C-alpha positions, 0 to 999 in steps of 0.5 A: 885941419880941414881935408882937401875935398875930392869926389865923395866929400864936401867941404864940410865932410872931410873924407874919412878912411872908408871914403879914402879906400873907395876913392882910392880904388876908383883912381887906381882904376883910372890911373890916378890916385886922390891926394888928402889931409885930415885930422885924426879920428877914431875907428869903428872901435874906439881906437884912435887912429893915426893923424893923416899928417904929423905936423910937428915940424920936429927934427929929427925924427925917426920912424920904424917897426915895433923891433927897433924899440922893444929890443935892447940886447941888455943895454940901456938904449933900443935901436931908434933911441941909439941912432937918434942919439947919434943923429943929435950928437953929430953922428953921419945920418947912416952910421947912426941908424946902422949902430941903432940897427946893430942892437937888435941884430946881436939880440938874440931874443929878436927872431926875425932878424940876425943872430938868433934869427929863424932860419931857412927850410934847412935850418940855416940862417940867411941874412938879408940887409939894405941901406941908402944914405940920402945925401951922398946918394949910396946904397948897399945890400947884402942877400943870402949872407950867412955866418954874420950877426951884423948884415947891416954893416956889410952891406954899408961896406958894399955901399962905400967900398964897391961900385955894386949896390948888391952882393949876394950868398957865398960871395956875400960872405967871402966879401965880409970875410976879406974885410975882417968880419967874424965869420960864424959857423952856425947864427942860430941859438938853442932857441932858434933850433928848438923852433926849427926842429918843431917846425920840421915835426909840423911839417914833415911828421913821417921824418921828424918826430915829436919826442914828448907825443912819442912817449905819450903815444907809445904803443898806439898808431895816430894817423894823419887823419887826427883833427888836431894833427890837421889843425896844427899844420901836420898830416903833409903825407907825402910831401918831400923835406927839403933835402929831399928836395934838394936832392932831386934839384941836384940830379941836373938841369931839367930841360921842361919843369916837371909837373910832378916835382913841381906839384910836390914843390907846391905841397911843401911850400904850403905845409910849411907855411901853415906849419909856421903859421900854426906856430904863431897861433900856438904862440911860439913865435911872434907874428912880427918875428915869423915874417922877419925884418926891422927897418928904420928911417930918419931925417936929420937936424939938416934935413938929410934922410936915410934907411937901414933894413935888415931881416933874416927873411921869411921863416923856413923860407926855400934856401936862397930865397931873398924877399924885399928887404935887399932890393931898392925900391921893394922893401925900402927906398930913399930920396934926400930931396923927398923922404923915405920909406921902409916896410915889412910883411910879404916881401913878394907883395914889395916885390911885385909893386915896388911899393917903396919906391912908389910912396917916394915917388907919391910924396914927390908929387905932393902926397903926405907920408900917410896918403902915399902909403895908402895909396900903395896898399891899395896898390897891392890890394887891387894886384892881389889875385891869387885865390891861394893869397886871398882870404874868405872875404877876397881880401889879401891873406898877408899883412904889409906895414909901412914906416914913412918920413918926408923931408920936412919931418911929416911922418906915418905908420900904415898897414893893409890892417889896423889890428888893435895891437898894431904899432911902430916905432917914432923917436923925436924930441919927445922921445921914443915910443909906439903910435897905431899904425892906420890900417887901410882894411879892417879886421884880420888877414887870416880868416 
């Protein structure tokens, strides 16, 4: 299929990915984004790229992150398989998708969502979820929900039973309790709790000691200047642990921001992120679980759309932090006349750019799922200007992934970075499978 010719290409040479990046940057500066469609091609590494447009008019079709295909909670089906079976069997499209994501939500091995999800800085698992029912124009979400393993079901109750779109914190838990949901004292598993303790030891070694290292070093003094300690994100110095930060905050309202307190909080945040990423580097946490989130988007045999997103949020987050997942238009958006988009990765980038809403709007203007996703990724790249968020190449030091489907069943998975191991999940009449994500940028977000 020949590509649409835009600036920088000719009718004989469709625009490739590098052309797209250059043209999109120019278009973004001019307030416009190019529209294109092209055949699949191999990138510089020889890895097959995802097709620009999937033209198999296979409905129904579901797209999601890989958690929806890799976790089964000991049962026969993954989330995407369960949702597909429900949609093809006549279930309501949203009921089928929620039943699907309940599988990884209940799976203690999936550490990015639900039961056993990685907790916040205080060791408390706080869950977010959002969903949208395309044909009914219903939406519901919860944020900072504690004690309920399946936040997507509570979000569904918000959509079905209330005039609200978002219920948060203690109110969300009381809402769930009133509806008969089982409230657990702690959603940590032994594994997630141990990972939290390891994170505390790395971010605050002055208070949280590594018992094995303590035994090895009995009789010796090991300072914070040890290179291995620094490499692993330790040596936080005077950075307060979360309890101290909270105790200070509890003294009462402060009319003006205290620079010393602000600096301590920034140091704690930096040390927290460094410690968490060091655990990813050491193989203790999967990168997908560190950032959390499962997002599932679907189109039914009738061309109806829906989306469900669920997450435990950024690992070791500031207690009470809500990311993009429960926010309509940020981490997920559905328009039954157009399409649906969901996301995983750095939530703050999606919040700032209202990424999923923009993807659906670009599709409304005629862009393919892939091109709409790439245009928004380029916008995210252009809006990432703080040095703390940039790597040595002056590019975003984080990743972001979108799972997109339009009403016709065309779908795509795109990401800021297209690493060889990056994939997303697809399920249609050909079965459930993983397909490669198409990256806007080459290489890795981290140096």
